[in-house]
C-alpha positions in Angstrom: -10.3 11.3 -29.5 -9.9 14.0 -26.9 -12.7 15.8 -25.0 -11.7 19.1 -26.7 -11.9 17.5 -30.1 -15.3 15.9 -29.3 -16.7 19.2 -28.0 -15.6 20.9 -31.2 -17.4 18.2 -33.3 -20.5 18.5 -31.0 -20.7 22.2 -31.7 -20.2 21.7 -35.5 -22.8 19.0 -35.8 -25.3 21.0 -33.7 -25.0 24.0 -35.9 -25.4 21.9 -39.0 -28.4 20.0 -37.6 -30.1 23.3 -36.7 -29.9 24.6 -40.2 -33.3 24.0 -41.9 -33.3 21.2 -44.5 -35.5 18.5 -45.9 -35.5 16.7 -42.5 -36.6 19.7 -40.5 -39.3 20.5 -43.1 -40.6 16.9 -43.0 -40.6 16.9 -39.2 -42.5 20.2 -38.9 -45.0 19.3 -41.6 -45.7 15.9 -40.0 -45.9 17.4 -36.5 -48.5 19.9 -37.5 -50.6 17.5 -39.6 -50.3 14.3 -37.6 -49.4 15.4 -34.1 -46.4 14.6 -31.9 -46.6 10.8 -32.2 -46.6 11.1 -36.0 -43.6 13.4 -35.7 -41.8 10.9 -33.5 -42.3 8.2 -36.1 -41.0 10.6 -38.7 -37.9 11.4 -36.6 -37.2 7.7 -36.1 -37.3 7.3 -39.9 -34.9 10.2 -40.4 -32.4 8.6 -38.0 -32.5 5.3 -39.9 -31.6 7.2 -43.1 -28.9 9.2 -41.3 -27.5 6.1 -39.6 -27.3 4.3 -43.0 -25.2 7.2 -44.3 -23.0 7.0 -41.3 -22.4 3.3 -41.7 -21.7 3.8 -45.4 -19.1 6.5 -44.6 -17.6 4.2 -42.0 -17.0 1.4 -44.4 -15.7 3.7 -47.1 -18.6 4.1 -49.5 -18.9 7.7 -48.7 -15.7 8.3 -50.6 -17.3 6.7 -53.7 -20.2 9.2 -53.6 -17.7 12.0 -53.0 -15.5 11.1 -56.0 -17.9 9.3 -58.4 -19.9 11.8 -60.4 -22.3 9.1 -61.7 -23.1 7.7 -58.2 -23.6 11.2 -56.9 -25.8 12.2 -59.8 -28.0 9.1 -59.6 -28.7 9.5 -55.9 -29.1 13.2 -56.3 -31.8 13.0 -58.9 -33.6 10.3 -56.9 -33.6 12.7 -54.0 -34.8 15.6 -56.2 -37.7 13.5 -57.6 -38.7 12.3 -54.2 -38.8 15.8 -52.6 -40.7 17.2 -55.6 -43.2 14.4 -55.3 -43.7 15.1 -51.6 -44.2 18.8 -52.4 -46.8 18.0 -55.0 -48.6 15.6 -52.6 -48.6 18.4 -50.0 -50.1 20.8 -52.4 -52.8 18.3 -53.5 -53.7 17.7 -49.9 -54.1 21.5 -49.3 -56.8 22.1 -46.7 -57.6 18.4 -46.2 -55.5 17.8 -43.1 -57.3 17.4 -39.8 -55.9 18.7 -36.6 -57.6 15.8 -34.9 -54.5 13.7 -34.6 -56.4 10.6 -33.5 -57.8 10.5 -37.0 -54.6 11.1 -39.0 -54.9 10.0 -42.5 -51.4 8.5 -42.9 -50.4 5.6 -40.7 -47.3 6.2 -38.5 -45.5 3.3 -40.3 -45.9 5.1 -43.6 -44.6 8.4 -42.0 -41.6 6.4 -40.8 -40.9 5.0 -44.2 -41.3 8.3 -45.9 -38.8 9.9 -43.6 -36.2 7.2 -44.2 -36.3 8.1 -47.9 -36.1 11.8 -47.2 -32.7 11.3 -45.6 -31.6 8.3 -47.6 -31.9 10.0 -51.0 -29.9 13.1 -49.9 -26.4 12.7 -51.4 -25.2 15.9 -49.8 -25.6 14.2 -46.4 -23.3 11.3 -47.1 -20.8 13.4 -49.0 -20.8 15.9 -46.1 -20.2 13.2 -43.6 -17.5 11.7 -45.7 -15.8 15.1 -45.8 -16.4 15.9 -42.1 -15.6 12.7 -40.2 -11.9 12.4 -41.3 -11.3 16.0 -40.0 -12.2 14.8 -36.5 -10.6 11.3 -36.6 -7.2 11.4 -35.0 -4.7 9.1 -36.8 -2.8 8.1 -33.6 -6.0 6.7 -32.0 -8.0 3.6 -33.0 -10.2 4.5 -35.9 -13.4 2.4 -35.3 -14.2 3.8 -31.8 -13.8 7.3 -33.1 -16.2 6.7 -36.0 -18.6 5.2 -33.5 -18.4 8.2 -31.2 -18.9 10.6 -34.1 -21.8 8.6 -35.4 -23.6 8.3 -32.1 -23.0 12.0 -31.4 -24.5 13.0 -34.9 -27.6 10.9 -34.3 -28.1 12.1 -30.7 -27.8 15.8 -31.8 -30.1 15.3 -34.7 -32.8 13.5 -32.6 -32.7 16.4 -30.0 -33.0 19.1 -32.8 -35.8 17.3 -34.6 -37.7 16.8 -31.3 -37.4 20.6 -30.9 -38.8 21.2 -34.4 -41.6 18.7 -33.7 -42.5 20.4 -30.4 -42.6 23.8 -32.1 -44.8 22.4 -34.9 -47.3 20.8 -32.6 -47.6 24.0 -30.6 -48.2 25.9 -33.7 -50.9 23.5 -34.7 -53.1 24.8 -31.8 -53.2 28.2 -33.5 -54.4 26.8 -36.8 -58.1 26.6 -37.3 -60.2 26.2 -40.4 -59.4 24.9 -44.0 -58.1 28.2 -45.2 -55.2 28.2 -42.7 -54.4 24.6 -43.4 -54.5 25.2 -47.1 -52.0 28.0 -46.8 -49.8 25.9 -44.5 -49.9 22.8 -46.7 -49.0 24.9 -49.8 -46.2 26.5 -47.8 -44.7 23.2 -46.9 -45.3 21.8 -50.4 -43.4 24.8 -51.8 -40.6 24.3 -49.3 -40.2 20.6 -50.3 -40.0 21.6 -54.0 -37.6 24.4 -53.2 -35.3 22.0 -51.3 -35.5 19.6 -54.2 -34.5 22.5 -56.6 -31.5 23.3 -54.3 -30.5 19.7 -54.3 -30.7 19.6 -58.1 -28.2 22.4 -58.2 -25.7 20.6 -56.0 -22.4 19.7 -57.6 
């Protein structure tokens, strides 16, 4: 892989990572309600899910999800159900979050696990990687090192972008006071989770 080719991929994956999705919504929601440390645990979980997809693409299972309607549909509806469930949980918790992050209700280990499933149950992620990676893998160079470079680049960019979302969220948290504001915020994030789930349900 040449430097020019890698820089092109870097720009591509940066733009895609910046586009708001379930990962960004999860990171911002966690950052506001559980502080920066909670957001870091969530970001780590997102990367485990993303890394799993990268490995699956590398060993060829991404092609299965790209071409098997049944496999895609099963994973898609698992993702839809999980995002809708998260949205409902957020609505039910409306107004109950505390900005005292030392007393966060959800342990960081649970935030980590939740984030893994947010990325892991998103079939569009693995199908997208399966479609994108081959476009940047040069046939006359060894394949494995190229997949490794693309995978590490994808993870590094996503970590940086998610840290940016988390930083923004924790700064916004300082402007939020009182149960009314937290109720509106939780319902907003709950609605966003459900909306992303609906968008995922319409994916073909």
